KEBATI-179135 format. One line per field, with one value per residue (C-alpha): residue in three letters; residue number from 1; x, y, z. Coordinates in Angstrom, 3 decimals, m for minus. Example, Ala and Ser with C-alpha at 12.3 -4.5 7.8 and 13.67 -1.06 7.14 Angstrom:
% residues 2
tordo	ALA SER;
koltor	1 2;
x	12.300 13.670;
y	m4.500 m1.060;
z	7.800 7.140;
//
This chain:
% residues 653
tordo	MET VAL PRO GLY ALA GLY GLN ALA ALA HIS VAL PRO GLN SER GLN ASP SER ALA VAL ALA ALA SER ALA LEU PRO ASP ARG VAL ILE PRO ILE ILE GLN MET ILE PHE GLN GLN PRO PRO TRP LEU MET TRP GLY GLY VAL ILE VAL ALA ALA ILE VAL LEU ALA ALA PHE LEU TRP TRP PHE TRP PRO ARG ARG GLN ARG PHE ARG GLN TRP ILE ALA GLY HIS SER PRO SER GLY LYS LEU ALA ILE LEU ALA VAL PRO LEU THR ILE GLY LEU ALA ALA ALA TRP LEU GLY ALA ARG SER TYR ASP PHE VAL GLN ARG ASP ASN ARG PHE CYS THR GLY CYS HIS ILE PHE VAL PRO SER GLY VAL HIS MET THR ALA PRO ASP THR GLY ASN TYR THR LEU VAL ASN LYS LEU GLU GLY LYS HIS ASP SER LEU SER CYS HIS ALA CYS HIS GLU LEU ARG PRO VAL LYS GLU ALA ILE LYS MET VAL LEU TRP MET SER GLY ASP ARG GLY THR GLY GLU ARG VAL PRO PRO HIS ALA ARG VAL PRO ARG LYS VAL CYS GLU SER CYS HIS VAL THR GLY ALA ALA LYS LYS PHE TRP GLN ALA ILE ALA SER THR ALA GLY HIS ARG THR HIS LEU GLU SER ASP SER LEU ARG GLY ARG ILE GLU CYS LEU THR CYS HIS ALA GLN SER ALA HIS ARG PHE VAL PRO VAL ASP SER THR CYS SER GLN ARG GLY CYS HIS LEU THR SER ALA THR ARG ILE ARG LEU GLY LYS MET ALA GLY GLN THR ASP PHE HIS CYS ASN VAL CYS HIS GLN PHE THR LYS SER VAL PRO LEU LEU ALA THR ARG ASP SER ALA ALA GLY SER LEU ARG PRO ASP ARG GLN GLU CYS LEU SER CYS HIS PRO MET GLN LEU ARG MET VAL ALA PHE ASP PRO SER ARG ASP PRO HIS ASN GLY SER CYS GLY THR CYS HIS ASN PRO HIS ALA GLN VAL LYS PRO ALA ASP ALA LEU LYS SER CYS THR THR SER GLY CYS HIS ASP ASN TRP ARG LYS VAL PRO PHE HIS SER GLY LYS ALA HIS ALA ARG VAL ASN THR ARG CYS GLU LEU CYS HIS ASP PRO HIS ALA ALA ARG VAL ASP ALA SER ASP CYS ILE GLY CYS HIS ALA ARG VAL GLY VAL ARG GLY GLY GLY THR THR ALA VAL PRO PRO MET PRO PHE ASP THR LEU LYS ALA LEU LYS ARG THR SER ALA LEU PRO PRO PRO GLN LEU ARG HIS GLY LYS GLY ASP ALA PRO PRO GLU LEU ASP PHE PRO ALA ALA LEU LEU SER ARG PRO GLN VAL ALA ASP SER PHE SER HIS ALA ARG HIS GLN LYS LEU ALA CYS ILE THR CYS HIS SER VAL THR ALA LYS GLN THR THR LEU THR PHE THR ALA PRO ARG GLY CYS GLN ILE CYS HIS HIS GLN ALA PRO ALA THR ASN GLN CYS SER THR CYS HIS ALA GLU ALA ASP SER PHE GLN PHE ARG GLN VAL ALA LEU THR VAL THR VAL PRO GLY ARG PRO PRO MET ALA ARG SER VAL THR PHE SER HIS ALA SER HIS ALA ALA THR GLY ALA CYS ILE SER CYS HIS MET GLY SER VAL ILE LEU ALA PRO PRO ASP SER VAL ALA THR CYS THR GLY CYS HIS VAL GLN HIS HIS THR ILE ALA ARG ASP CYS ALA ALA CYS HIS THR VAL PRO GLY LEU GLN GLN ALA HIS ILE PRO ALA GLN SER THR HIS ILE GLY CYS ASP ALA CYS HIS THR PRO ALA THR VAL ALA LEU LEU THR PRO ALA ARG PRO LEU CYS GLN THR CYS HIS ALA ASP LYS VAL ASP HIS TYR ALA ALA LEU GLU CYS ALA ALA CYS HIS LEU GLN ASP THR PRO GLU GLY TRP ARG PRO HIS LEU MET ARG GLN VAL ALA ALA ARG;
koltor	1 2 3 4 5 6 7 8 9 10 11 12 13 14 15 16 17 18 19 20 21 22 23 24 25 26 27 28 29 30 31 32 33 34 35 36 37 38 39 40 41 42 43 44 45 46 47 48 49 50 51 52 53 54 55 56 57 58 59 60 61 62 63 64 65 66 67 68 69 70 71 72 73 74 75 76 77 78 79 80 81 82 83 84 85 86 87 88 89 90 91 92 93 94 95 96 97 98 99 100 101 102 103 104 105 106 107 108 109 110 111 112 113 114 115 116 117 118 119 120 121 122 123 124 125 126 127 128 129 130 131 132 133 134 135 136 137 138 139 140 141 142 143 144 145 146 147 148 149 150 151 152 153 154 155 156 157 158 159 160 161 162 163 164 165 166 167 168 169 170 171 172 173 174 175 176 177 178 179 180 181 182 183 184 185 186 187 188 189 190 191 192 193 194 195 196 197 198 199 200 201 202 203 204 205 206 207 208 209 210 211 212 213 214 215 216 217 218 219 220 221 222 223 224 225 226 227 228 229 230 231 232 233 234 235 236 237 238 239 240 241 242 243 244 245 246 247 248 249 250 251 252 253 254 255 256 257 258 259 260 261 262 263 264 265 266 267 268 269 270 271 272 273 274 275 276 277 278 279 280 281 282 283 284 285 286 287 288 289 290 291 292 293 294 295 296 297 298 299 300 301 302 303 304 305 306 307 308 309 310 311 312 313 314 315 316 317 318 319 320 321 322 323 324 325 326 327 328 329 330 331 332 333 334 335 336 337 338 339 340 341 342 343 344 345 346 347 348 349 350 351 352 353 354 355 356 357 358 359 360 361 362 363 364 365 366 367 368 369 370 371 372 373 374 375 376 377 378 379 380 381 382 383 384 385 386 387 388 389 390 391 392 393 394 395 396 397 398 399 400 401 402 403 404 405 406 407 408 409 410 411 412 413 414 415 416 417 418 419 420 421 422 423 424 425 426 427 428 429 430 431 432 433 434 435 436 437 438 439 440 441 442 443 444 445 446 447 448 449 450 451 452 453 454 455 456 457 458 459 460 461 462 463 464 465 466 467 468 469 470 471 472 473 474 475 476 477 478 479 480 481 482 483 484 485 486 487 488 489 490 491 492 493 494 495 496 497 498 499 500 501 502 503 504 505 506 507 508 509 510 511 512 513 514 515 516 517 518 519 520 521 522 523 524 525 526 527 528 529 530 531 532 533 534 535 536 537 538 539 540 541 542 543 544 545 546 547 548 549 550 551 552 553 554 555 556 557 558 559 560 561 562 563 564 565 566 567 568 569 570 571 572 573 574 575 576 577 578 579 580 581 582 583 584 585 586 587 588 589 590 591 592 593 594 595 596 597 598 599 600 601 602 603 604 605 606 607 608 609 610 611 612 613 614 615 616 617 618 619 620 621 622 623 624 625 626 627 628 629 630 631 632 633 634 635 636 637 638 639 640 641 642 643 644 645 646 647 648 649 650 651 652 653;
x	0.000 1.407 0.244 m2.048 m1.119 m1.555 m1.022 m0.005 3.001 0.805 m1.678 0.295 m0.820 m2.977 m1.215 m4.445 m4.036 m2.745 m4.448 m8.052 m9.727 m12.290 m15.966 m17.367 m21.179 m21.815 m22.858 m21.315 m17.889 m16.942 m17.899 m15.762 m12.869 m13.215 m13.017 m9.968 m8.079 m7.828 m4.318 m2.875 m2.956 m6.674 m7.498 m5.508 m6.790 m10.354 m9.404 m7.759 m10.701 m13.122 m10.946 m10.836 m14.613 m15.128 m12.640 m14.266 m17.678 m16.452 m14.620 m17.825 m20.214 m18.341 m18.623 m22.309 m23.314 m25.112 m27.122 m28.020 m29.188 m31.334 m32.738 m33.894 m35.318 m37.447 m39.431 m42.531 m42.270 m43.339 m40.729 m38.051 m39.014 m38.807 m35.390 m34.027 m35.516 m33.048 m29.791 m31.543 m32.503 m29.001 m27.603 m29.940 m29.132 m25.439 m25.926 m27.901 m25.301 m22.549 m24.309 m24.878 m21.312 m20.003 m22.223 m21.052 m17.415 m17.828 m20.057 m20.061 m17.160 m17.586 m15.852 m12.606 m12.779 m11.496 m8.021 m8.528 m10.008 m11.215 m10.573 m12.677 m10.864 m10.020 m10.804 m8.022 m8.109 m5.978 m6.157 m7.701 m5.286 m7.214 m5.219 m3.313 m4.982 m4.079 m5.493 m6.426 m8.357 m12.048 m13.427 m14.384 m15.732 m17.607 m16.116 m17.670 m20.541 m18.326 m17.585 m13.993 m14.065 m15.426 m11.809 m9.882 m10.602 m11.191 m8.981 m10.020 m6.689 m4.619 m7.119 m6.905 m3.117 m3.337 m5.723 m3.337 m0.429 m2.572 m3.628 0.003 0.897 2.401 0.734 3.718 5.385 3.216 6.137 4.957 1.337 0.493 m0.597 m4.366 m4.965 m3.410 m5.815 m4.715 m5.413 m8.080 m10.220 m10.219 m10.850 m13.870 m15.606 m13.844 m13.302 m16.111 m18.393 m20.721 m18.028 m16.804 m18.391 m15.828 m12.855 m12.511 m11.793 m9.411 m7.510 m6.946 m5.069 m1.373 m0.282 m2.361 m1.363 2.309 2.286 m0.243 1.040 4.715 6.492 9.011 6.273 4.014 3.336 5.094 2.592 m0.907 m3.671 m2.936 0.754 m0.214 m3.716 m3.166 m0.550 m3.456 m5.314 m9.068 m9.087 m7.539 m6.290 m2.605 m0.431 3.002 4.662 3.057 5.609 8.629 7.847 10.292 10.766 9.358 10.653 12.806 13.073 16.773 16.018 13.010 14.610 14.480 17.937 17.367 18.177 16.029 13.602 16.178 14.893 11.218 10.618 6.934 5.738 3.276 4.395 1.141 2.059 4.416 3.472 m0.166 m0.939 m4.621 m4.056 m6.270 m4.496 m6.197 m6.924 m4.966 m1.865 1.081 2.397 5.434 3.110 1.349 4.680 5.584 2.397 3.731 6.593 5.876 4.926 4.640 1.243 2.757 6.030 4.545 1.985 4.822 5.048 8.887 8.832 6.278 8.707 11.685 9.919 8.042 9.498 8.829 6.987 5.450 4.896 8.670 9.518 10.302 9.745 6.081 6.580 7.285 9.761 10.378 11.795 15.022 14.866 15.003 14.742 15.575 18.937 20.065 21.453 21.286 19.222 22.303 22.626 19.713 22.130 23.712 20.408 20.123 22.164 21.549 17.777 16.968 16.066 19.126 21.501 21.855 23.153 26.444 24.503 23.338 25.764 25.239 26.770 29.540 30.720 34.007 32.301 30.957 33.261 35.007 31.821 29.337 29.311 28.224 24.545 23.663 26.127 23.676 20.452 18.594 17.273 13.576 13.595 16.022 15.203 17.899 17.491 20.363 20.228 20.812 24.536 25.257 22.403 23.296 26.971 26.137 23.961 26.718 29.115 26.715 26.271 30.012 30.981 32.600 35.240 33.297 33.237 34.160 31.301 32.131 32.632 29.159 29.162 32.711 35.399 38.053 37.543 37.367 40.779 42.224 41.228 44.043 44.248 47.334 45.328 42.836 39.253 36.792 34.643 30.859 29.329 25.615 23.697 21.181 17.655 16.752 19.669 21.939 25.354 28.060 31.685 34.281 37.576 40.925 42.897 45.707 43.276 41.971 45.352 46.342 46.960 43.749 42.938 40.645 37.272 36.663 32.960 30.416 28.741 26.881 24.767 23.870 23.131 19.436 20.357 21.052 24.725 24.054 22.656 26.237 28.386 28.233 28.507 27.886 31.000 34.159 36.009 34.704 33.400 30.704 27.462 28.144 30.946 31.545 30.755 27.959 26.590 26.239 24.675 22.095 20.744 21.219 20.204 16.940 14.760 16.956 13.945 12.717 15.919 17.646 21.168 22.582 21.782 24.907 26.682 27.551 27.308 30.948 31.896 29.385 30.192 33.932 35.573 36.545 38.903 37.283 39.516 38.264 39.601 39.501 39.754 40.522 40.416 43.877 45.514 45.984 43.492 44.531 43.683 42.828 41.438 38.306 37.248 33.757 31.646 28.357 27.466 27.403 25.146 22.727 20.225 19.886 17.567 17.698 20.810 19.269 19.109 22.815 23.286 21.116 22.975 21.355 22.349 25.657 24.007 27.085 26.571 26.303 28.945 26.946 27.042 30.587 31.905 29.709 28.331 24.897 24.218 26.889 26.458 25.420 28.147 29.838 27.556 28.507 27.487 29.776 33.038 35.341 38.323 36.538 37.318 39.864 42.819 45.284 48.945 49.180 46.345 48.565 51.138 48.429 47.486 50.925 51.744 50.083 49.053 46.716 45.377 42.325 41.254 40.576 39.520 37.833 41.284 41.393 37.947 34.826 32.597 29.730 31.826 33.169 29.654 28.765 31.689 31.413 34.699 33.385 35.343 34.898 36.506 39.448 40.108 40.734 44.234 44.457 43.492 45.846 43.705 40.558 40.475 41.560 38.602 36.236 33.147 34.293 34.538 38.054 37.137 36.088 39.659 41.914 39.999 38.196 34.905 32.098 32.183 29.377 31.149 34.339 32.677 33.125 36.906 36.749 35.423 37.583 37.785 34.033 33.997 36.666 34.436;
y	0.000 3.396 6.719 8.740 11.992 15.229 13.804 16.646 16.379 16.675 13.962 10.748 7.379 5.613 3.141 1.113 m0.091 m3.597 m6.883 m7.169 m6.440 m3.667 m4.136 m0.974 m1.180 2.243 2.103 5.460 4.881 2.045 4.238 7.157 4.836 3.227 6.622 7.871 4.613 3.827 3.514 6.633 5.201 4.495 7.898 9.780 7.370 8.334 12.012 11.435 9.407 12.111 14.752 12.717 12.257 15.961 16.882 14.459 15.866 19.422 18.375 16.828 19.529 22.707 22.492 21.574 24.285 26.415 23.473 22.551 26.131 26.074 22.709 24.110 27.236 25.081 23.618 25.041 26.924 23.844 21.812 24.375 24.316 20.532 20.573 23.230 21.376 18.566 20.562 22.668 19.529 18.209 21.555 21.669 18.079 18.905 21.990 19.973 17.237 19.815 21.457 18.101 17.120 20.394 19.933 16.355 17.397 20.235 18.657 14.884 13.158 10.174 12.157 12.032 8.226 8.208 8.655 8.233 5.481 6.640 4.169 4.283 4.063 0.484 m0.927 m2.634 m2.112 m2.729 m0.607 m2.467 m3.724 m1.873 1.364 3.816 4.950 6.779 5.411 8.182 8.295 8.850 12.071 11.509 13.601 16.831 17.150 13.915 15.765 18.125 17.716 17.428 20.812 22.527 22.497 21.540 24.397 23.400 25.479 24.808 25.730 23.646 20.802 20.908 20.761 17.909 16.044 16.413 15.110 12.294 11.257 11.414 8.686 10.784 8.696 7.492 10.033 12.860 15.279 17.138 17.318 20.705 20.350 20.297 19.042 21.824 23.682 27.241 28.766 31.073 28.055 26.870 30.398 30.777 28.262 28.426 32.185 33.836 30.939 28.547 27.169 30.570 30.126 27.423 29.352 31.690 28.761 27.202 30.405 31.090 27.851 28.067 26.071 27.945 31.369 30.425 29.273 31.618 34.822 34.149 36.668 34.063 31.597 34.116 33.002 29.668 27.768 26.773 24.962 21.752 21.992 20.269 18.933 17.155 14.741 12.330 13.314 13.812 13.042 16.379 15.111 16.049 13.033 12.855 13.083 16.505 18.320 16.484 16.891 18.444 22.166 22.122 20.276 17.599 14.222 14.664 17.832 16.436 13.175 12.791 12.611 13.299 10.524 7.409 9.091 8.832 5.507 6.408 7.606 6.724 9.768 11.987 15.627 16.540 14.364 17.123 20.138 21.090 22.406 22.968 24.696 27.781 31.159 34.489 36.653 39.585 37.468 38.075 35.603 35.008 34.116 31.656 30.112 29.842 27.871 25.142 24.493 21.422 22.174 19.906 18.526 17.026 15.946 14.473 12.527 10.079 7.480 7.493 11.280 11.009 8.838 11.053 14.287 12.995 15.803 18.547 21.500 23.724 26.552 26.934 26.751 30.229 28.913 28.084 24.436 25.149 22.317 23.112 26.531 24.877 21.259 20.537 16.779 17.277 18.985 17.956 14.565 14.697 16.840 18.751 20.207 22.491 24.578 25.832 27.408 29.611 32.427 31.746 31.300 34.965 34.485 35.259 36.667 39.860 38.109 40.041 43.242 41.928 43.297 40.252 38.062 40.390 41.413 40.152 37.684 35.549 36.509 33.127 31.033 33.291 31.091 28.014 28.788 25.432 25.961 28.305 27.827 24.552 23.606 23.447 25.924 28.443 31.409 32.086 34.041 36.475 37.298 33.693 33.552 30.849 28.588 28.992 28.225 25.219 23.786 24.499 22.520 19.579 19.505 19.811 17.182 19.793 20.706 22.757 25.869 26.533 28.367 31.509 31.202 31.752 34.794 34.226 36.726 34.681 31.647 33.857 35.305 31.810 30.681 29.909 28.145 26.196 24.165 21.432 22.668 22.064 18.951 18.926 17.472 16.675 18.997 18.015 17.264 19.415 21.774 22.312 20.618 22.235 22.794 20.792 22.696 20.862 21.136 22.921 25.651 26.154 26.064 29.484 32.225 33.829 37.175 39.660 39.756 43.314 42.758 40.594 38.542 36.545 39.574 40.102 36.542 37.340 39.755 38.761 38.918 41.353 43.831 44.763 43.006 44.058 41.267 43.544 45.688 44.989 44.935 43.257 45.997 46.897 48.513 51.361 53.289 52.634 53.883 55.975 52.998 50.998 53.887 54.498 51.031 50.832 54.400 54.543 54.754 55.841 56.741 53.135 51.167 49.430 50.818 48.048 45.545 46.698 48.725 46.403 47.804 46.939 49.341 52.050 52.322 52.633 55.951 58.005 60.953 63.922 66.731 70.203 73.695 76.201 79.866 82.723 86.354 87.720 84.292 81.701 78.793 75.779 72.201 69.739 66.257 65.522 62.042 61.189 58.337 57.100 55.600 58.958 60.342 57.396 59.294 61.975 59.757 57.968 57.900 60.290 62.997 63.520 61.722 63.939 64.120 62.705 59.212 58.979 60.204 62.222 64.557 68.240 70.793 71.875 68.290 67.499 70.561 69.790 73.337 72.223 70.613 72.142 75.894 76.448 74.304 76.934 76.353 75.850 72.207 71.321 69.430 71.852 69.550 66.952 69.020 71.690 69.486 70.049 70.519 73.990 75.310 76.445 77.904 80.104 81.628 82.847 85.073 83.449 86.681 87.446 83.992 84.520 87.929 89.680 86.645 88.971 90.204 87.150 85.589 87.205 88.886 86.605 83.560 85.033 86.030 82.340 81.521 81.184 80.701 77.675 74.577 72.798 75.768 75.851 72.133 72.697 73.857 72.436 68.877 67.573 69.325 67.410 65.889 69.105 70.002 68.547 69.898 73.545 76.170 77.241 80.966 80.931 80.419 81.449 84.475 85.411 85.598 83.517 82.369 84.758 87.566 86.953 86.923 90.695 90.250 88.007 90.871 93.717 95.309 95.475 97.054 99.561 100.758;
z	0.000 m1.009 0.485 m1.682 m3.325 m1.514 1.959 4.287 6.567 9.635 8.545 9.098 7.880 10.431 12.662 12.716 9.101 9.320 8.623 7.499 4.183 4.173 3.445 1.811 1.862 0.307 m3.388 m4.307 m2.821 m5.230 m8.198 m6.944 m6.227 m9.639 m11.349 m9.450 m9.171 m12.890 m14.292 m15.920 m19.467 m19.165 m17.665 m20.279 m22.934 m22.096 m22.345 m25.709 m27.059 m25.925 m27.579 m30.809 m30.806 m30.205 m32.915 m35.366 m34.673 m35.202 m38.401 m39.738 m38.497 m39.356 m43.188 m42.910 m40.477 m43.148 m44.465 m40.852 m40.222 m43.429 m42.442 m39.127 m40.803 m43.103 m40.244 m38.667 m35.358 m33.462 m35.263 m34.513 m30.852 m30.800 m32.413 m29.961 m26.974 m27.446 m26.875 m24.209 m22.356 m22.733 m21.432 m18.463 m17.650 m17.840 m15.607 m13.091 m13.159 m12.721 m9.775 m8.139 m8.802 m7.301 m4.259 m3.980 m4.232 m1.704 0.906 0.571 2.284 m0.017 m2.788 m0.763 m0.608 m4.146 m2.624 1.134 3.263 6.684 9.465 12.661 15.950 16.866 13.405 11.460 7.707 4.675 1.523 m1.443 m4.057 m6.771 m6.529 m4.398 m1.162 2.031 5.266 7.692 10.934 10.698 12.139 15.757 18.575 17.947 14.465 13.126 11.443 9.434 5.765 4.655 2.930 6.014 7.151 4.015 1.637 m1.983 m4.286 m7.932 m9.550 m7.172 m7.395 m11.200 m11.038 m8.557 m10.869 m13.794 m11.717 m10.353 m13.829 m14.875 m12.400 m9.580 m6.911 m4.907 m2.609 m3.872 m3.708 m6.821 m5.733 m4.152 m0.503 m0.329 3.216 5.288 7.556 8.386 11.770 10.392 9.469 13.082 14.335 12.014 14.246 17.584 17.856 15.887 15.022 16.770 19.136 20.337 23.776 24.501 23.137 26.128 28.448 25.936 25.199 28.911 29.540 30.271 27.221 24.656 25.977 26.062 22.427 20.823 22.478 21.878 19.647 18.534 17.500 15.809 12.224 12.758 14.824 13.778 15.593 13.718 14.497 17.707 17.152 13.832 15.115 15.633 12.475 12.723 16.458 17.543 20.883 21.274 21.988 23.576 20.160 19.654 21.799 20.436 16.749 14.349 14.885 18.418 21.468 19.901 21.563 22.311 24.248 26.105 27.172 30.944 32.518 36.218 38.694 38.616 36.250 33.464 32.164 32.258 28.721 28.435 30.373 28.586 28.715 30.463 33.430 34.587 32.453 32.985 29.501 30.281 33.626 33.855 33.991 34.882 31.838 33.276 33.853 31.552 29.043 31.279 34.140 31.877 30.908 34.579 35.185 32.910 35.307 37.449 41.034 44.024 42.954 39.805 41.395 44.556 42.543 41.878 44.637 44.951 45.312 48.106 50.039 49.286 50.216 53.260 55.427 52.885 54.434 51.723 54.206 54.668 50.992 49.609 46.071 46.816 45.948 42.279 41.760 38.107 39.017 40.145 38.977 35.251 34.661 30.975 31.601 35.093 35.999 39.790 42.213 43.370 39.861 40.745 42.812 39.595 38.590 41.699 40.193 36.495 36.202 36.672 40.341 42.467 39.864 41.914 45.025 44.901 45.536 48.901 51.533 53.749 51.012 49.901 53.383 54.759 57.108 54.224 51.354 51.236 51.135 49.343 46.217 48.180 48.578 50.110 52.958 54.679 52.720 53.065 49.594 50.490 53.385 51.981 54.151 56.733 59.950 59.567 63.273 64.356 63.643 66.218 65.124 61.445 61.975 64.126 61.327 58.821 60.990 61.137 57.343 56.816 59.381 61.592 59.011 56.485 58.625 62.229 63.917 65.918 69.649 71.124 73.399 74.656 73.764 75.536 73.308 70.246 71.088 71.428 67.923 65.521 62.181 63.310 65.810 64.940 64.593 67.419 67.245 67.364 70.500 70.576 72.846 75.466 74.343 71.325 71.884 68.858 68.812 70.920 70.046 71.971 71.820 71.940 75.151 73.330 72.370 75.880 77.609 76.318 78.915 80.089 78.507 80.174 78.471 77.344 76.839 78.614 75.907 78.544 79.426 75.782 74.653 74.111 71.342 67.753 66.833 63.998 66.510 67.308 64.707 61.059 58.484 55.521 55.733 53.788 57.121 60.269 62.542 65.036 64.065 66.505 68.183 71.852 74.410 72.983 71.025 74.230 76.055 73.322 74.064 77.812 78.753 76.827 79.962 82.884 85.032 85.062 84.459 87.332 87.122 89.284 86.509 84.715 87.388 90.252 93.778 94.422 91.628 92.485 96.191 95.881 96.849 93.853 93.610 91.923 90.632 91.528 90.950 93.824 92.953 95.371 94.198 93.541 93.466 90.681 90.557 92.605 91.619 94.286 94.593 96.588 97.631 96.377 97.673 96.150 99.524 101.246 98.520 98.330 100.451 97.777 95.737 92.352 90.190 87.699 90.358 89.647 86.288 84.151 80.819 77.650 76.460 78.327 81.567 82.519 85.511 84.514 85.586 88.614 89.877 88.778 90.677 93.692 93.652 92.565 95.918 98.187 97.602 101.265 102.778 105.066 108.006 111.628 111.516 108.609 109.131 107.379 107.694 105.599 102.485 103.421 104.381 101.591 102.627 101.132 103.249 106.128 103.770 102.264 105.628 106.856 108.800 111.748 113.411 110.505 110.188 112.312 110.982 107.684 105.632 103.164 102.124 99.837 99.871 98.547 101.136 100.197 101.044 104.289 105.375 105.585 107.905 111.675 113.603 115.444 116.449 113.027 111.237 113.646 113.218 109.519 110.467 113.978 113.177 115.877 118.510 117.706 121.177 122.992 125.191 122.624 124.330 124.315 121.605 120.661 120.635 124.301 125.466 122.632 121.419 124.601 122.744 121.354 117.693 116.814 118.595 116.669 113.199 112.624 112.826 109.762 107.688 108.945 105.509 105.436 108.875 107.837 105.065;
//
């Protein structure tokens, strides 16, 4: 059996044609087949004989045409009408026969059986040995009531040329016969877009596969409806060979190579790629193309994948379970090959612009995405440095990366590349693995810890440490950076949380400057004790500065609280005990009078020459008649009575 002429490339010979002879009960079909299946010599012989008969008739009739006209003119009108009725009847019969023939050719599928035999689904047929036929599938489904020319347009000129070639014996490959079975897209659209079936087209056109192919700029003008639907001619259901046909997705490119799936070549493309998946009308063509990528529903429908991905949690997957975004079973050989697509598939190609990746802390490992990012739970808590590095150590067997020392500056200072790395030790319960440091690493001399990490272990490492900078640094400048955090609410904070009582209640030397009119300023050191000031109230009563909470000048110089300190009840010797005090009050005879010669009158007015004032210089006499006033014996007066002598210049005025 040889294919008939005019067979289109997309109308393959039926695979059902095999063994049994065909019974053709229709009475017209054998006549049509007999006409078109005659050998070329007989068909052209009939044409030649007809031409000879016509030529002979014209050769005989032409010289006798005048006599024939006279013969007709000699008859009566009724005779003339009878004579003319014969050719008129013949003409009308020919016109009627022509109209019926044209209608038969245009609308009756039996005309096509002259070259084609239509095989119903599941029926085995063999072409008769009486000629050359093409076995094709019979129309099935909703198209079974259509005539052949409803889709296959009849073009008279091309059909005439085809008939000439057919009669000439070109019935083998049909290479010279013009294609007459192609169905352009506009024919399908005349029914499915603007015709009776248009109500179904909206649902069809919105599917992912149709939008991807019909809206593609690169495929425009190259792809027709029957490019895919005519692979199973007259049944219009795309088969697996549709995608891998020539000019589309070739078999070599669609062969599955990934893991154990490599040998499974009988998958239909639709098993993984949901061609008919509905896509919103407002979605872009790229979104429609993305819908064709397999997601977890398609992948996990395979039983082995269900076992392999039993712990898969879609809620933690940043890729929304779209497996085909990373895994390409047609190009990748093993699952780990998907890592190469992270930075090349248009997803994470800008990773170098992320400071966290390009900073010094991760510069040496920033190309190993899987070191920090779990494949199916790729989001990483950037604040959990310790937890992340511990997991990295587990995946790398303890040698891939040495995690930082958790909240221990001492251990961090002892690290060295010359010593063996610490080993991972399983933590208690659900705790992450701990690092077990070699004895040689821990036997180093102890170094004072400059910062208490233990007090800050509730904070994320990146709160203070910058991993985005080119050089390892802190996110703030000490001490102000610390104070910004710790002094946010001084009125309600418990200062002793950070400032231990042992530190706060120590005696401190405070440098002060004492000025006396007419003399250069004199620096002196005063002992300050927090304990003696605890009764003044909260810490912020003295520490009033913003952020750093430094005491203002009035507090630092003691004048804010001790302006009225020259009272009779004050212990003058507690402050005025510097060695140069006696040297400043020589000669001795003027020591007890005329204080306003050097000190301001306002200061002298506050003085009373009572026993506490005298003991400033006579500290060795503290036990000398302790119950008596010095002025009673040595000045022969009471302290109040002696006060005018201290301001003699004032009295002189």
